[in-house]
ChimeraX commands (.cxc) that place a marker at each C-alpha (Angstrom):
marker #1 position -29.27,8.74,-13.80 radius 0.5
marker #1 position -28.12,12.05,-15.25 radius 0.5
marker #1 position -25.24,13.81,-13.55 radius 0.5
marker #1 position -23.85,10.76,-11.76 radius 0.5
marker #1 position -20.09,10.66,-12.04 radius 0.5
marker #1 position -18.94,7.32,-10.68 radius 0.5
marker #1 position -15.25,6.55,-10.28 radius 0.5
marker #1 position -13.37,3.38,-9.48 radius 0.5
marker #1 position -11.45,3.59,-6.19 radius 0.5
marker #1 position -8.49,1.38,-5.33 radius 0.5
marker #1 position -7.14,0.20,-2.00 radius 0.5
marker #1 position -4.39,-2.17,-0.93 radius 0.5
marker #1 position -5.16,-4.79,1.67 radius 0.5
marker #1 position -2.42,-6.43,3.74 radius 0.5
marker #1 position -3.25,-9.48,5.90 radius 0.5
marker #1 position -0.81,-10.57,8.60 radius 0.5
marker #1 position -1.30,-14.32,8.54 radius 0.5
marker #1 position 0.11,-14.98,12.03 radius 0.5
marker #1 position -2.23,-12.59,13.81 radius 0.5
marker #1 position -5.00,-12.22,11.19 radius 0.5
marker #1 position -4.67,-8.45,11.47 radius 0.5
marker #1 position -5.67,-6.48,8.41 radius 0.5
marker #1 position -4.24,-3.17,7.23 radius 0.5
marker #1 position -6.22,-1.34,4.57 radius 0.5
marker #1 position -4.73,1.59,2.67 radius 0.5
marker #1 position -6.56,4.82,2.02 radius 0.5
marker #1 position -8.49,4.80,-1.24 radius 0.5
marker #1 position -7.38,6.50,-4.43 radius 0.5
marker #1 position -8.76,6.82,-7.94 radius 0.5
marker #1 position -5.21,7.04,-9.32 radius 0.5
marker #1 position -3.12,4.06,-8.12 radius 0.5
marker #1 position 0.13,5.19,-9.73 radius 0.5
marker #1 position 3.64,3.98,-8.85 radius 0.5
marker #1 position 4.16,6.73,-6.25 radius 0.5
marker #1 position 0.94,5.87,-4.44 radius 0.5
marker #1 position 1.81,2.16,-4.45 radius 0.5
marker #1 position 5.26,2.81,-2.98 radius 0.5
marker #1 position 3.79,5.12,-0.35 radius 0.5
marker #1 position 1.30,2.44,0.74 radius 0.5
marker #1 position 4.10,-0.11,1.06 radius 0.5
marker #1 position 6.01,2.36,3.27 radius 0.5
marker #1 position 2.90,3.06,5.35 radius 0.5
marker #1 position 2.26,-0.65,5.84 radius 0.5
marker #1 position 5.85,-1.27,6.96 radius 0.5
marker #1 position 5.61,1.70,9.35 radius 0.5
marker #1 position 2.41,0.23,10.77 radius 0.5
marker #1 position 4.16,-3.12,11.30 radius 0.5
marker #1 position 6.90,-1.33,13.20 radius 0.5
marker #1 position 4.40,0.61,15.31 radius 0.5
marker #1 position 2.53,-2.50,16.42 radius 0.5
marker #1 position 5.60,-4.78,16.47 radius 0.5
marker #1 position 4.55,-7.18,13.73 radius 0.5
marker #1 position 7.19,-9.12,11.80 radius 0.5
marker #1 position 7.01,-8.56,8.05 radius 0.5
marker #1 position 9.39,-11.05,6.50 radius 0.5
marker #1 position 7.35,-12.30,3.54 radius 0.5
marker #1 position 4.76,-10.50,1.41 radius 0.5
marker #1 position 2.74,-12.47,-1.12 radius 0.5
marker #1 position 1.28,-10.33,-3.88 radius 0.5
marker #1 position -0.50,-10.72,-7.16 radius 0.5
marker #1 position 0.83,-9.71,-10.53 radius 0.5
marker #1 position -1.35,-6.63,-10.93 radius 0.5
marker #1 position 0.37,-4.26,-13.32 radius 0.5
marker #1 position -0.33,-1.35,-10.98 radius 0.5
marker #1 position 2.14,-2.81,-8.46 radius 0.5
marker #1 position 5.14,-1.11,-9.96 radius 0.5
marker #1 position 8.82,-1.73,-9.37 radius 0.5
marker #1 position 8.96,0.88,-6.57 radius 0.5
marker #1 position 6.56,-1.17,-4.46 radius 0.5
marker #1 position 8.91,-4.15,-4.56 radius 0.5
marker #1 position 11.93,-1.91,-3.91 radius 0.5
marker #1 position 10.34,-0.56,-0.73 radius 0.5
marker #1 position 9.85,-4.11,0.51 radius 0.5
marker #1 position 13.41,-5.13,-0.39 radius 0.5
marker #1 position 14.83,-2.10,1.44 radius 0.5
marker #1 position 13.02,-3.29,4.60 radius 0.5
marker #1 position 14.55,-6.80,4.24 radius 0.5
marker #1 position 11.18,-8.17,3.29 radius 0.5
marker #1 position 11.03,-10.99,0.82 radius 0.5
marker #1 position 8.16,-10.71,-1.63 radius 0.5
marker #1 position 6.70,-13.46,-3.70 radius 0.5
marker #1 position 4.45,-12.94,-6.68 radius 0.5
marker #1 position 1.54,-15.28,-7.31 radius 0.5
marker #1 position 1.66,-16.92,-10.71 radius 0.5
marker link #1:1,2 radius 0.2
marker link #1:2,3 radius 0.2
marker link #1:3,4 radius 0.2
marker link #1:4,5 radius 0.2
marker link #1:5,6 radius 0.2
marker link #1:6,7 radius 0.2
marker link #1:7,8 radius 0.2
marker link #1:8,9 radius 0.2
marker link #1:9,10 radius 0.2
marker link #1:10,11 radius 0.2
marker link #1:11,12 radius 0.2
marker link #1:12,13 radius 0.2
marker link #1:13,14 radius 0.2
marker link #1:14,15 radius 0.2
marker link #1:15,16 radius 0.2
marker link #1:16,17 radius 0.2
marker link #1:17,18 radius 0.2
marker link #1:18,19 radius 0.2
marker link #1:19,20 radius 0.2
marker link #1:20,21 radius 0.2
marker link #1:21,22 radius 0.2
marker link #1:22,23 radius 0.2
marker link #1:23,24 radius 0.2
marker link #1:24,25 radius 0.2
marker link #1:25,26 radius 0.2
marker link #1:26,27 radius 0.2
marker link #1:27,28 radius 0.2
marker link #1:28,29 radius 0.2
marker link #1:29,30 radius 0.2
marker link #1:30,31 radius 0.2
marker link #1:31,32 radius 0.2
marker link #1:32,33 radius 0.2
marker link #1:33,34 radius 0.2
marker link #1:34,35 radius 0.2
marker link #1:35,36 radius 0.2
marker link #1:36,37 radius 0.2
marker link #1:37,38 radius 0.2
marker link #1:38,39 radius 0.2
marker link #1:39,40 radius 0.2
marker link #1:40,41 radius 0.2
marker link #1:41,42 radius 0.2
marker link #1:42,43 radius 0.2
marker link #1:43,44 radius 0.2
marker link #1:44,45 radius 0.2
marker link #1:45,46 radius 0.2
marker link #1:46,47 radius 0.2
marker link #1:47,48 radius 0.2
marker link #1:48,49 radius 0.2
marker link #1:49,50 radius 0.2
marker link #1:50,51 radius 0.2
marker link #1:51,52 radius 0.2
marker link #1:52,53 radius 0.2
marker link #1:53,54 radius 0.2
marker link #1:54,55 radius 0.2
marker link #1:55,56 radius 0.2
marker link #1:56,57 radius 0.2
marker link #1:57,58 radius 0.2
marker link #1:58,59 radius 0.2
marker link #1:59,60 radius 0.2
marker link #1:60,61 radius 0.2
marker link #1:61,62 radius 0.2
marker link #1:62,63 radius 0.2
marker link #1:63,64 radius 0.2
marker link #1:64,65 radius 0.2
marker link #1:65,66 radius 0.2
marker link #1:66,67 radius 0.2
marker link #1:67,68 radius 0.2
marker link #1:68,69 radius 0.2
marker link #1:69,70 radius 0.2
marker link #1:70,71 radius 0.2
marker link #1:71,72 radius 0.2
marker link #1:72,73 radius 0.2
marker link #1:73,74 radius 0.2
marker link #1:74,75 radius 0.2
marker link #1:75,76 radius 0.2
marker link #1:76,77 radius 0.2
marker link #1:77,78 radius 0.2
marker link #1:78,79 radius 0.2
marker link #1:79,80 radius 0.2
marker link #1:80,81 radius 0.2
marker link #1:81,82 radius 0.2
marker link #1:82,83 radius 0.2
marker link #1:83,84 radius 0.2
view
């Protein structure tokens, strides 16, 4: 199909195991370190707004999850564990 410009879009999905609530980030076609950190902050803000505990976050080893993402979690006293 001529003229079709398709792009990959990325989202982060957080599942609160205790309540089975799901938080889905807005989509982006550029999941850089700043975007990742912002989504971690937004998720933590959401947890505060709806009074969900966020003590442990399991995450994969995707290279797009930069150091800033983990630092946001650490600053909120949230332990994160990477899948291996």
